[in-house]
C-alpha positions as CSV (number, residue, x, y, z in Angstrom):
1,M,-2.2,10.0,-22.4
2,P,-4.3,12.9,-21.4
3,K,-4.6,16.0,-23.5
4,C,-4.9,19.5,-22.4
5,P,-8.6,20.8,-22.9
6,K,-7.2,24.3,-23.7
7,C,-4.5,23.7,-26.2
8,G,-4.6,19.9,-27.0
9,A,-1.0,19.3,-25.9
10,E,-0.4,15.7,-24.6
11,V,1.2,15.2,-21.2
12,S,2.7,12.0,-20.1
13,T,3.2,12.1,-16.3
14,P,1.0,14.0,-13.7
15,T,2.6,16.5,-11.3
16,K,0.4,15.1,-8.4
17,Q,-1.8,12.0,-8.0
18,W,-4.5,11.0,-5.6
19,T,-7.2,8.5,-5.1
20,L,-11.0,9.6,-5.1
21,A,-13.3,6.9,-3.5
22,P,-17.1,7.6,-3.6
23,K,-19.1,5.7,-1.1
24,G,-19.8,2.2,-2.2
25,R,-18.1,2.5,-5.6
26,K,-14.6,1.6,-7.0
27,P,-11.9,4.1,-6.4
28,V,-10.7,6.2,-9.2
29,T,-7.1,7.8,-9.4
30,I,-7.0,11.4,-10.4
31,G,-3.9,13.2,-11.5
32,L,-3.1,16.9,-11.8
33,F,-1.1,17.7,-15.1
34,K,0.8,20.8,-16.4
35,C,1.1,21.1,-20.1
36,P,4.2,22.7,-21.8
37,N,2.2,25.7,-22.4
38,G,1.7,26.4,-18.7
39,H,-2.0,25.3,-18.3
40,F,-3.0,23.0,-15.3
41,F,-5.9,20.4,-15.7
42,R,-7.1,17.3,-14.0
43,A,-7.8,13.9,-15.5
44,G,-8.3,10.2,-14.6
45,V,-5.1,8.1,-14.6
46,K,-5.3,4.5,-15.6
């Protein structure tokens, strides 16, 4: 579970999710999260 870098709160589900695919490498899924204190941050989703 990703943690907010500003306050350390754990967030379970992303608000938005997309795939980032660099050329010639394995694609990575990125998620946009909103913590309960109102901060937004991005993190990799497994």
